[in-house]
VOTOR-620746 format. One record per residue (C-alpha): x, y, z; residue in three letters. Coordinates in nm, 3 decimals. Layout:
% residues N
{{X,Y,Z},"ALA"}
...
//
This chain:
% residues 174
{{6.180,6.504,12.909},"UNK"}
{{6.022,6.278,12.687},"UNK"}
{{5.688,6.160,12.634},"UNK"}
{{5.694,5.744,12.583},"UNK"}
{{5.420,5.533,12.450},"UNK"}
{{5.373,5.195,12.553},"UNK"}
{{5.193,4.948,12.355},"UNK"}
{{5.072,4.630,12.485},"UNK"}
{{4.904,4.469,12.163},"UNK"}
{{4.622,4.241,12.152},"UNK"}
{{4.381,4.118,11.862},"UNK"}
{{4.093,4.206,12.072},"UNK"}
{{4.187,4.459,12.334},"UNK"}
{{4.555,4.662,12.278},"UNK"}
{{4.637,4.848,12.588},"UNK"}
{{4.852,5.155,12.585},"UNK"}
{{5.015,5.379,12.822},"UNK"}
{{5.158,5.705,12.785},"UNK"}
{{5.443,5.854,13.057},"UNK"}
{{5.647,6.181,13.023},"UNK"}
{{5.984,6.111,13.189},"UNK"}
{{6.232,6.341,13.312},"UNK"}
{{6.546,6.155,13.422},"UNK"}
{{6.412,5.900,13.715},"UNK"}
{{6.102,6.070,13.773},"UNK"}
{{5.784,5.927,13.601},"UNK"}
{{5.456,6.124,13.534},"UNK"}
{{5.121,5.976,13.440},"UNK"}
{{4.989,6.085,13.139},"UNK"}
{{4.706,5.894,13.011},"UNK"}
{{4.615,5.512,12.990},"UNK"}
{{4.354,5.299,12.810},"UNK"}
{{4.254,4.992,12.611},"UNK"}
{{4.146,4.990,12.268},"UNK"}
{{3.879,4.773,12.207},"UNK"}
{{3.949,4.601,11.852},"UNK"}
{{3.627,4.604,11.627},"UNK"}
{{3.578,4.431,11.277},"UNK"}
{{3.475,4.130,11.132},"UNK"}
{{3.765,4.023,10.948},"UNK"}
{{4.149,4.029,11.049},"UNK"}
{{4.230,4.304,10.802},"UNK"}
{{3.947,4.514,10.948},"UNK"}
{{4.080,4.443,11.307},"UNK"}
{{4.454,4.521,11.168},"UNK"}
{{4.310,4.867,11.024},"UNK"}
{{4.136,4.958,11.360},"UNK"}
{{4.451,4.887,11.564},"UNK"}
{{4.639,5.101,11.334},"UNK"}
{{4.385,5.371,11.311},"UNK"}
{{4.374,5.388,11.697},"UNK"}
{{4.702,5.390,11.772},"UNK"}
{{4.756,5.633,11.533},"UNK"}
{{4.488,5.859,11.723},"UNK"}
{{4.671,5.798,12.042},"UNK"}
{{5.001,5.913,11.878},"UNK"}
{{4.791,6.245,11.711},"UNK"}
{{4.651,6.328,12.077},"UNK"}
{{4.962,6.264,12.301},"UNK"}
{{5.251,6.343,12.068},"UNK"}
{{5.512,6.083,12.194},"UNK"}
{{5.873,6.102,12.134},"UNK"}
{{5.915,5.751,12.128},"UNK"}
{{5.701,5.389,12.161},"UNK"}
{{5.786,5.073,12.332},"UNK"}
{{5.606,4.784,12.233},"UNK"}
{{5.580,4.384,12.413},"UNK"}
{{5.753,4.135,12.198},"UNK"}
{{5.601,3.841,12.062},"UNK"}
{{5.599,3.526,12.293},"UNK"}
{{5.502,3.162,12.200},"UNK"}
{{5.206,3.097,12.383},"UNK"}
{{5.023,2.760,12.382},"UNK"}
{{4.826,2.835,12.072},"UNK"}
{{5.043,2.919,11.740},"UNK"}
{{4.749,3.092,11.598},"UNK"}
{{4.729,3.347,11.879},"UNK"}
{{5.072,3.411,11.833},"UNK"}
{{5.046,3.485,11.520},"UNK"}
{{4.726,3.716,11.564},"UNK"}
{{4.943,3.897,11.861},"UNK"}
{{5.194,3.912,11.560},"UNK"}
{{4.974,4.073,11.329},"UNK"}
{{4.827,4.356,11.584},"UNK"}
{{5.186,4.437,11.676},"UNK"}
{{5.294,4.490,11.316},"UNK"}
{{5.003,4.744,11.275},"UNK"}
{{5.096,4.914,11.641},"UNK"}
{{5.439,4.946,11.508},"UNK"}
{{5.358,5.055,11.128},"UNK"}
{{5.123,5.327,11.258},"UNK"}
{{5.438,5.439,11.494},"UNK"}
{{5.684,5.436,11.216},"UNK"}
{{5.467,5.583,10.983},"UNK"}
{{5.437,5.922,11.236},"UNK"}
{{5.856,5.868,11.281},"UNK"}
{{5.868,5.731,11.607},"UNK"}
{{6.172,5.528,11.715},"UNK"}
{{6.002,5.186,11.825},"UNK"}
{{6.187,4.986,12.069},"UNK"}
{{6.077,4.597,12.181},"UNK"}
{{6.060,4.401,12.535},"UNK"}
{{6.038,4.080,12.650},"UNK"}
{{5.729,4.059,12.887},"UNK"}
{{5.977,3.887,13.127},"UNK"}
{{6.223,4.171,13.097},"UNK"}
{{5.918,4.433,13.149},"UNK"}
{{5.813,4.240,13.479},"UNK"}
{{6.148,4.260,13.596},"UNK"}
{{6.155,4.627,13.550},"UNK"}
{{5.847,4.732,13.733},"UNK"}
{{5.794,4.439,13.984},"UNK"}
{{6.143,4.306,14.069},"UNK"}
{{6.030,3.946,13.928},"UNK"}
{{6.012,3.843,13.560},"UNK"}
{{5.736,3.585,13.650},"UNK"}
{{5.479,3.843,13.801},"UNK"}
{{5.129,3.809,13.728},"UNK"}
{{4.905,4.089,13.616},"UNK"}
{{4.787,4.177,13.972},"UNK"}
{{5.157,4.245,14.052},"UNK"}
{{5.234,4.457,13.761},"UNK"}
{{4.871,4.646,13.773},"UNK"}
{{4.961,4.725,14.178},"UNK"}
{{5.319,4.846,14.091},"UNK"}
{{5.198,5.038,13.803},"UNK"}
{{4.961,5.211,14.031},"UNK"}
{{5.214,5.277,14.319},"UNK"}
{{5.507,5.410,14.092},"UNK"}
{{5.300,5.632,13.909},"UNK"}
{{5.109,5.706,14.231},"UNK"}
{{4.777,5.646,14.035},"UNK"}
{{4.450,5.694,14.233},"UNK"}
{{4.318,5.380,14.125},"UNK"}
{{4.404,5.065,13.973},"UNK"}
{{4.393,5.033,13.573},"UNK"}
{{4.280,4.786,13.363},"UNK"}
{{4.528,4.502,13.298},"UNK"}
{{4.595,4.584,12.954},"UNK"}
{{4.635,4.942,13.019},"UNK"}
{{4.845,4.861,13.325},"UNK"}
{{5.105,4.624,13.125},"UNK"}
{{5.085,4.929,12.865},"UNK"}
{{5.233,5.154,13.146},"UNK"}
{{5.444,4.904,13.228},"UNK"}
{{5.641,4.892,12.940},"UNK"}
{{5.664,5.210,12.877},"UNK"}
{{5.787,5.227,13.238},"UNK"}
{{6.077,4.981,13.147},"UNK"}
{{6.164,5.176,12.846},"UNK"}
{{6.190,5.471,13.058},"UNK"}
{{6.395,5.259,13.320},"UNK"}
{{6.618,5.109,13.042},"UNK"}
{{6.719,5.455,12.868},"UNK"}
{{6.818,5.567,13.186},"UNK"}
{{7.016,5.287,13.306},"UNK"}
{{7.204,5.330,12.923},"UNK"}
{{7.282,5.707,13.001},"UNK"}
{{7.422,5.635,13.328},"UNK"}
{{7.651,5.369,13.196},"UNK"}
{{7.734,5.578,12.876},"UNK"}
{{7.822,5.829,13.116},"UNK"}
{{7.992,5.608,13.349},"UNK"}
{{8.230,5.514,13.052},"UNK"}
{{8.268,5.865,12.953},"UNK"}
{{8.415,5.955,13.319},"UNK"}
{{8.648,5.670,13.251},"UNK"}
{{8.754,5.737,12.945},"UNK"}
{{8.830,6.122,13.088},"UNK"}
{{8.554,6.280,12.863},"UNK"}
{{8.325,6.397,13.131},"UNK"}
{{8.422,6.550,13.474},"UNK"}
{{8.245,6.496,13.785},"UNK"}
{{8.208,6.779,14.028},"UNK"}
//
């Protein structure tokens, strides 16, 4: 069993999603949005750092998955996004969590089956996969999708490792 924290970083809103996984079964734990406060960039980054630390303290995840920076139309926005990511990553690593990064297209492909999926499709699939009673806010849904992508990627790696071990005669199947 592993508790995974997914983070959808943002300089104004940072989404978080927490799932509990056991093999191929994924269970919703929590999700929400960190609405960033502060006047200066440094105050905003500290707010993200402190809020992510609080989420970690509350849910005690074993791993964190975060979306990679993509180059948007505006370079300034991409830089702010990168700094928000950095604050979240430092919060996780300061608590000895392993951090895994995923491209947005890979997250969408993993959850929706299409790398060009829009936010509404991601929200729908997250709601369906985790059997949620309602649709989470877009940033929280993205964070849950990142956590699901990581869980699915880990499961695939375990299965591939097991298949390779079987081929090498290290594991017997019954």
